[in-house]
N, C-alpha and C positions, 0 to 999 in steps of 0.2 A: 296402416303400416306401423310396425313397432318402432318406437323411438330408441335410438342407441344411447345407453348410459355408459360413458367411458370412465371406468374407475381407475384412477392413477394413484397407487400407493406411494406415499412419500413421507418425509419429515421435513419440517422447516427448522434449520439448525443455526441458531445464533451462537457464534463461537464464544461470545462473552456478552453479558447483558445484566440481568439481575443477580447473576453469580459470576465470579471471575473465570477466565479461560480454563484453567486446569480443573476446576470443579465440573464445568460442562464437558471437558474432554473425557473425563472418566465416565460420565454418563454416555458419551458417544461410543466409547469402547464397549460398554455394556450393550448398547443398541446393535452395533455391528457384530459383536460376538453372537448375538441371537439371530440377526438377519441372515448372515452368510450361510450357515448350515440350513436355515429354512428355505432359502432360494435353491440350494443344491438338492434338497431332499423332497420338496413339495412342488410338483409341476403346476398345481392349481394356483400357487402364489407366484404368478408369472412374471411380474415386473416390480421394480422399485426405483424411485427417483431420489437421488442423493442431493436434492435441493439445488441443483444447478451449480454447485461449487466444489472445486477440487480440493480445497483446504481440508474438507472432512476426511478425505482419503489420506492426505499427508499427515494430518494430526493423529489419525488412527494408526498408521504404519510406524510412526515413531515409537509406539508402545507395542505394536503387534507386527513387527517386520516379517514374520513368517507367513502372514496372510497375503503377501503381495501377489503371489500367483493366483490365489483364489479370487481376489478382486479383479485381476486382469481377465481371467476366464469368464467371470460373470459379466463384466463390462463388455468384452468383445462379443459375447453371445447375445447381447441386447437385453439380458435380464436385469442389468443394473445400468441406469442412465447416469452418466457422469458429465461434469462440466455444463456449459462452456466457460463459466466464470471461475476465477480462483476463489473469490468471496463475493457475496451479494452486497455490493457497495451502496453507499448513498451517492446520488448523482449531482448533488448541489454543494456538498461540504468538502468535496475533493476536486482536484483539477481535472480537466479533460484528458490530460496525458495519463493521469493515474487510472482513469476509467479504461483507456485503451491498453495500458500495460497490464491491468487486471485481466482483461480478456485475452491478451497475448499469453500471459502466464498460464491461465486456465486451459487454453487450447494446447499449449505445449505439454502440460502435464497430462491432459486427457489423451493426447496422441500415444503416450506410452501404455494406455489402457484400451487401445482399440479405437480411439476417436471420441470426440465430444458429441453430446446431444446437440443437434443443429437447430436449436430453438433459443431465442433470446429470452430466457426465463428471468422475469423481473417481478417476483411475487409480492415483495414487501418494501420496495423502495418508497421513500416519502415524496413521490412525484417523479417525473421523468423529463430529462433535458430534451430540447427540440432535436438535437443531432443524433439521438439514439437510433432511429431507423437507418441513418447513414452509417453509423458504426457497425450495426448488425449486417447491413448489406455488404459492407467492405469485407466482413468475415465470411460472406457467402450464405448468410441466413435469410430466409424468406418469412419467418414467423417470429412473433413475440407473444409473450403471455404477461399480462399486467393486471394490477388491481387498483392501487391508489392513484388518484389524479385524473381519472377519466371523467370528462365533463358530462353534464346532463344531456348535451346535444348528441352524444353517442347513445343511441337507443336500441342497440343490438349487442349480443355477446361476441360478435365479430365485427371488426371495422378495419378500414385501410388507414394506416398511420404513416404520414409522410414527414420527412425532414425538410428544412428550408431549401436544400439543394434538389429536392424532388425524389430522393431515395424513399422507397415505400416498402413496408412490410404488412403482412396480414397480422393483425393483433387480436388475440383471443382475450376477451375481457372477463375477469372473475368478479361478478357483481357483489358477492358477499365475501370475497377473499379466498385465500388458498386453503381454507379449512371447511368448505361446505360439505365435504364428505367425511369429516373426521369422526373418530369413535363410532364406527359402524357397529350396529347391534349384532349379536350373534343369532338373532332370530330372523328368518326370512320375511315373515309378515311385517315385522317392525321395520325392516330395511325398506320394503316396498312402500310402507306408509310414509317414511321419510322422503323417499324419492318423489312420490306424488305431491307431497306438501311443498317440496322445493321447486318442482315443476310449476306448480300454481303460483308460488312466490315470484318466480322469474317471468312468467306469463309471456307477453309479446317480445321480451328481450331475447328469448331463445331464437337462434338462427336455425338450428337443426338439432344436433345431438346435445346431450346434457353432460358436461364435463364435471365429474364427481371426484374432487381432490381429496383422497382418503389420507389425511394427515393434517397436522398443525404443529405448533411450536414444540419441538423436542418429543413428538409422539413416537412411541415404539411400534413396531409392526403388530398387527392383529392376526394371530394365527388362524382364526376361523374364517378369514376373509374369503378364501377360495370356496370353502364349503357353503357358506351362506349365500354367495353369489349364485352358485349352481342351484341351490334350493329355491332361490327367488325366481330364477329363470324357469324352473319347472312348474311354478305355481301360476303363471300368467303368460299372456302374449302381448301385453301393452308395451313392454320394455325388453330390449335386448341388452342385458348387462354384461359388459366385458371388462376384464382386467387387462389394462393396456398401458402404453407409454404415451407421453405427449407427442413425440414425432409421429407415432402410428395414428393417433387421433387426428392430428392437424393435417396429415397427408390427404385425408378425404374430406376435410372441412370445407364447406362452400365458400367461395370467394367472390362470386358475382352478386351485384346488387347490394353490397354492404355500404354503410355510411362511411364518410371520410373525415379525417381530422389531420390538420397540418400544424406542426409545431409542438411545443412542450405540453405535457400532461401535468397540470399543476392546479387542478380544480379540487375543492373540498366538498363538492356537491353531494357525493355519495360515500366518501370515506375520509376519515381523519388523516390529514397530511402531517400532523405534528409540526406545525409551522414554527413553534418555539425553538426547535433544535437549531434553527439558523442563527440564533443570537445567544443561546445558552453557552456556558463555559467557553468564553471568548479565548481563554488561554489555549484551549485545544485547537481552535481554528487558526490562531496565530502560529502555534508550533507546527501545525500541519503545513501552512503556507511556507514557513521557513525551510522545512525539510524538502518540500516539493520543488521550491525555487533553487535550493542548493543543488539538486540533481538535474532538473530540467534546464535551468538557465545558466548554470556555471559548470558543474562537474562534467556533464556529458559533452556540451559543445566545446568547452575549452580543451578537454582531453582529445576530442576528435580533431581539433585544429592544430594543437601544439605537440601532441605526443606522437612518436613513431608508431606505426601500425602494430608492431610486435609488442608494444607496451600498453595496449588498450586494456584498461582495468576491468575486464569482463566479470570476474568473480566478485570484485568489490562492489561494482554497480548492481549486480544481481542480488547481493545480500542487502544492500540499501533499499532497492526497490521492493524486495519481498517484505521488508518491515513496513514500508509505506502502503503497500497493497493490503497487507493484513489489517492495517489500521483503517482502510477504507470501508470495511464492513459497516453497515448502516448504524448499528448500535454503538460502534466504536468511534467512528469519525463524527457522529452526531452528538456524542457524549451524553446520550440518554441512558446511562448505565450507573451502576453503583461506583463509589469512589475508588475501590480497588481496581476496577476496570479502567477508569480514567487515568489513574496513576500509571498503569501499564501502557496505555496508549501514548501518554506523554513521553515515557521512556523510549518506546520504539521510534517515535518521531525524532527524538534527540539523537538516537543511534544513527538513523539514516542521515540526518543533517550533518553529524560529525564526519561520516564517511564522505558525503558530498563536498563539504568544505575542504577536507584534507586533500581529496583528489583534485579539486580546483587549484589549490595552492601548489601541488606538485606540477600540474600542467603549466602554471605561470612561472614557476622556477625554471622549468625546461625552456620556456620562451626566453626568460631573462639571460640564461646562459648562452643563448645563441645570438644575442644582440651584439652588434659591433661597438656600440657606444655605451659606456657606463652611465648610470643615473636612474632616476625614477621612470617608470613606464606605466601607462594607463591602458587597460584593455576594455574594449566594448563587447560585452557578451550578448548584446541584442542582435537580432537578425536584420537590423537596418542601421544606417549611419546615424549618429547622434552626437550631440555635444552635452556639456554639463559642467558642474563645478565639482572638483575633487579636493580632498584633504590629503596633504602630503607631509611626511616628516623628512626634512632635508638638513644637511650640514649647515651650520650658521656661517656662511661666507659673505654675509652682507645681504642687502636687499636684492631679491631676484625679481626681475622685471615681469610684470603681469601677474603678480601674486599679492595676496593680502596676508599679513602675518597675524596669526591668532595668538600665539604665545612663543616666547623664547626661553631657552634654558642655557645659561652660561656654562662654561667649562668649570669642572669641579674636580677635587682630588680628596681622597681619604686614605689614611694610613692606619693599618692594623698590625699589632705585634701578636704573634701566635706561634704555636708549634706546628711541625709538619703534620702530625695527626689531626690537629684542629683544622688545618688547611684542607686536608682531604675531606673532612666533614663538610666544609663550605663547598668544595668542588662537587661533592656528591649531591648537593642540593640544586646544582645548576643542571636542569633537565634538557635544555637546549641552549642555543647561542643567545637567545633573546632574554635579557633580564627584565627589561621594562621598555616602554615606548621610547624609541630613539636610543636604546642602550643595548645593542647587540655587542657581544664580545668580538672585537675586530682585530685584536692583536694580543699575543701572550709572550712575555719576555721573562726569563728567569736566569739569574747569575749570582755569583758570590760578590758582595759589595766589598769596598776597601777595608771595612772593619771586620771582615770575615763572616758576616751574617748573610745567609742566603736570602736574596730579595726577589720577590715576584711582582711583576707589574702586569695588571690586566687593564687593557684599554677598551673602553666601550664607546660606541657611537652609532651612526646610521650604517646599516648593513652595506658592505661592499659586494658588488656583484662578483661571483666566482671565488670569493675568498672563503676559506674554511679554516677554522681553528681546532678542528676535531683532533688532529694529530698532536699539535702542541699541548692541548689540554690533557691528552692521554699521557704524554711524556711528563708533564708537570705532576700529574697524579702519582706516577711512579717515583719521581724525584722526592716528592713530599713524603711518600711512604717510607723511603729510605732514611728520612730524617724525622721519624715519628716523634721523638722527644726533643729534638733540637729546636731552638728558637729561630724564627725567621720573620721577615717583614713582608706584608702584602699591601701593595699600593694599587688602588683602583683609580684610574684616570678616566674621567668622563668628558668626552669632547662636547663642545657646544653644538646645539641643534635648534631648529625652529620648526614649528608646525604652521603650515601655510595653506591658504585656499588658492586654487588656480583654476581658471576656466580653460577647458579643452574642447 
């Protein structure tokens, strides 16, 4: 009986790696500019896999928006396999929530193109977390495709992979990676020789058919593929070579009698796991953790608890998460890339963190405005009750029971003589109410003194709940502008405060 050789045309697309994103994006545009008309005009070039990640489509459409409907038609017809991921992430250098959001975003984007490929395609991750089968089953997937991390105990190209909770998928193992069928020769006899050699190389590992992944890193389509496959089929009866998709191949793949594996796939027995990426560029890992925690542990839960439903920051969170998800790509989050890429990764993480921290502050200000009693308040963002020690800035009204004073700042006063125009320059440099720690502008007074000189008093201290000086500052700016050349006095009165530790 002839062995089926399932040829899956694809490319493995690292968004950024040994070149920065925009350089690779222009190469992606060239690839898809060539691929789309080929799929439309050549029925023999039946399928193409866009590496399991929707980012390729979004990156392309930013420069080729007119191609949107062509992509939708090809994807909906099954000629183009899209999703399910947004990017092919690393599973150990990002949080579990980032992995789930990556899949959610990929599925959401793929839905607009007729639906995602229902296969957990994981071709180049540097090992796999134990919960991945659980994540895939939650998404409704029954199959995974993996390469790195499979232990020597798995002795077939198919195995049953289970998560700690018992969730199980059928995993297709790529023993030599996702490029075993790359660079197909344009000669049928040469193609058959390669297939025979690979069949012998795999030997008893083969369960049934031979999965021939026709692609590798940034490989462009091979226009002769359909012709050479037809010629190879005509020359012999040992193999039935078909150009197909992963879902079509896996739908008939045997699942009985396969070996089983439970837990993470983290073995270097057969493939390099690049273990050094776990400890290189610690700054990237730290920046990633800060961004993820700002969103997962503060911005989202605090906004959900303290903001009215109609003020949920959907667009802001979507923007922040998109930056984190883009960074989760394995060559990005693992920082195994050129310095230009790492710089871009750090910038994207900082952007996400800034959004997360700002949203958390807005939620807390909303809470503070609703409290009946003025004063400091402490919020626990954890999902459980907890205590701890907090650092607070409080007005210096003497010793506060149950606190430890770290430092004290006595009251102070400064007097400046300047013109109205110069005062406006000073006011223009005050970007918000907070000038320094414990020095929020809490009061603004302006009037003509007994000697006829216009006098301004800015009082700074610990922020008062519900107090706003925006209107007085705006009025002062107008008054100073009307006295642009006139002399005036600016007195800055700083109230005493102390920084204390308190157990809560």
